[in-house]
N, C-alpha and C positions, 0 to 999 in steps of 0.2 A: 407823450404822443410823438415827440420828435424822433424817437427810436423807430417807431412804426413807420413813419414817413421815410426814414433812411433805408429801412429794410425793403421798402417797395422800389427803391431806386438801385438796388444791387444788381450787378451784372448776372445774367442768367447762364452764360456760357453757351455751348453749342445746342443744348436741348431746348430749342426755341418753342416747340409745341408742347413741352412739359410732360411728355409721355414716359419719361424715365429712361429713354433710349436715345442715342445720338445716331441719326441716320448718316449715310455717306454724304449726302448733300448738306446736312447741318454741320457735319465735321469740316467739310471743305470750306463752307462759308465762314466758319469760326477761324480756321487757319488763315484765310485770305483777308480777314477784316482789318488787320493792322498792317497790311502791306508786306513787303519783303522781310524775310528773317534777317537778323543781324549777321548771320553766317556768310563767310566768303566762299565763293565757288572754289573747288580744288580737290586735292586728295586729302581725305580725312581718315584718321585712325580712331576707331571706337573701341574702348575697353570696358568690358562688363565684369564686375567682380561682386562677390557676395561676402558679407561679414557675419551673417547669422543664418543658420539653418535649423529649423525645428521639424523633426520627423519622429513622432512618437513610436512608430513601428520599426524604426531603424535602430539597430544596436549602436550604442555610443561610439564604439571604435569606428564603425562604418561611417557614421555621421561626421566624426572628426576628420576622417580621411577625405570625405567628400568636401568638407569645408576647406581643408588645406588645399585641395586641388582647385576649387573654385574661388578661393580667397585671393590667389595670385592674379586671377583674371584671365579672360579670353579676349583676344584682340582681332579685329577685322578691319580691313581697309576698303574704302569705296570712294568713288568720285561723286562729288556733288556739283551739279551743273548750275549755271546762272539761272536757268528756268526753274530748277528745284528750289533755289533760295527765294526767287521772286514769287513763285506760286507753290508753296509747300503743300505736299499731298499727305493724305492719311497713311499712305504706305510707309512714310518716314517713321511712324510710330507703330509699325507692325500691323497695319490695317489692310494689307493686300488680300486679295480674294483667297489665295491658297491657305492662309492662316485661319480662315473661318472665324473671324473675330467680330464681336459687337462692342460698341463703346457705350458705357453708361455716362461717361463724362469726358469732355474735351474742352478745356477752357484755355484760351490764349489771350494774354494781355500784354501787348508789346512783345518783349522777348522772354516772358515768363510763360510757362505752360504747365497744366495739370491734366493728366490723362488717367482714366479708369477704363479698362477693357477686359473682356472675357473671351478667351479663345478656346475653341473645341477642335483640336486636331484629331485625326483618325484614332480609333482605338478606345473611345470612351473616356479619354482624359479631358479635364477642364483646367485651364490656367487663367486665374484672375490676377491682373496686374494693376498696380497703382504707381504712377510716376509723377514726380514734380521736379521742375528744373528751370534753369535760365540759360539762355543762349547769348553768346558774344560773337564777335567777328571771327576769332580764330580758335574758340573753344566752347564747350558747354559741359554742364554737369547736371545729372538728374539722380535723385534718390528713387529707389524702387523697392516695392514689396510685391512678391509674387506668391500666390497660394495655388498649389496644384493638387487636384484630386483625381482619383482613379489611376494613380501610378502604381507600378509593381511594389514600390516602397511605402504605399499608403499615402496619406495626406502629407504634403510638405509645405512649409512656409519658409521662404527665403527672402532675406533683406540684403540690399546692396546698393551699388551705384553704377551709373553709366557715365563714362567720361569720354568726350570726343575732343580731338584737337586736329587742327589743320596742319598737315606736314609738308605741303608743297603743291605743285601744279599736277594736274592729271597727266598720266602718260599719253603721248600722242596716239590717236587712233589710226590704224593702218587700213 
């Protein structure tokens, strides 16, 4: 019976009403619950790379070429403000309105986070992502699994990682 008692005390995550979906309000409350993120404001470089691509309808040569291109990673730079570290928003995890995403899970415990979301961009495509990671002052790493349906190449499953690192101060705004 001790196990049953323990399971009743486990953290629910953002889905506080238990409906299997995380509303924007639930997600924001979960992100804010443990205060500011460990990340420092400044200029951050984020690299996304994939080490596995499963695409049954894609010829092996094309899949290998795609993996080679995506394996080296894509990098973007962006400024993270003090406000964004103190009040992290769902948009940090791709929850902005243009993405048309819904969250099935968003659990934050201190500087560890687990996210499950489904996005439906235009064109009948569906992208389901699972991400898990930890954040530190000047870096973060997340593992990612992304399943895409309705693509011209059929169903795709890609696994990889997202690595962020602080590279300096933000350029001055003019």
